[in-house]
N, C-alpha and C positions, 0 to 999 in steps of 0.2 A: 411535723405540722406542713404540709406541705402550703404553700403561695395559691394567691388568689388565682385565676387568670390575668384578672384586670392588672394585677399589680404586676405580675407578670413579664407579662407585654410594653405597659409600658416604663419596664427599667430597662430591658431586649428595645425596647424602641430607642430610649434614650442614647443606652450601650451605643446605635448604632449613626444615630446625632451624632454624637461625640467625635467621631470615625471621620466625621463629613460625606456619612453614607447615606440618604434618600432610604427609608423605609415607615409606614403606611400600614394603620389599620383594614382594612377591605376590606372584613365582615368584622362587627362585636358580635362573642358568642355570649355568655355566659358567666356573665359575673365571680363566682363561683371555683365552677373546675368547670368550663369550655375546653375542649380539646385542642388544640395551637398549632396549626400550618403553617407554614415559613415557606414560600414563595421567594427563588431569588430568582431578581429577571434577569438573565444576560448580558441585555437590552441589541441580541444577537438574532433576534426571535427563536430561542433557547432558555427552557431553564431548567433549573434544581426547583425540589419540595421535598421537604422534613415535616414526620408527622412526629406524635410522638412513640415514643418508642412501646412495647410491650411490659403487658406489665407482667409478664416471664422471662422479658429480661433482666429486673432485677431481686439478688438477691437476696434484700428483705423484706417484708410481705406487703410494706406502706415505706415507698422512698418518699422522702422529706423532698429530694430538687427534679424538676424538669428533665425530663432528657428523652433526646431526638434518633431517631432512624432514616436511615433514603426514602423516598419509597417508591424509586426506582431504583432498578441495581447497576444498574450504568446511566449514570447521566453529564453533562444533561438531555437536556428532552427537548422536542418539540415545544413549543410555547401552546398550542394546542393538548398536546395530552397531559399534558401540566394541570390546565383547565378546566379536562374534560373530568381526569381523576382526583382537585373537586368538587367537583359536580358529582358525580358522585358518594360523596362523602361527607354532603349538605341536603340529600336526597337522606342517607342513612343515618345523620347525625343533627339538628338545624340548631345548635348551641355551640358551633363549636365558632372557631375562631376565627381568617386567614391575616398575615401580619406578609405587603411586600415588599421587599427590599429589591435596590438599583444598582446591581455589583457587577462589573464585566468580569469579575477577578473568579467569581463566584466564590466566594467568603461567605460562611456561614454566622458563625461566633457561634457555636449553639453546641452542649455537649452534649458527642451519640456514641450514638452502641451500636458497635454491627454485629447486625442477628449469624 
């Protein structure tokens, strides 16, 4: 069984706060199963963006854990480009979550799936 999005986001925020990194929920999505996007603001006008890995990336038909993939092939990108990507995703799925992290090093602490 997969964790509800709200619980996963709360745990991720706590994990970031423990290491002294500022992380906030910018957009609250569906409590149960809203898609989660993580924006890493590098504080220099650039950002990295991570979103849910496609279901085809999993060997199992119903993965229990959340995995993420980079939204851009080359990261970081200009912050405006990351924001435009998020705006398109919101138009497609209004139930998504956006978590923004301020980290100059670009550390994301996510389980990544490389397509």
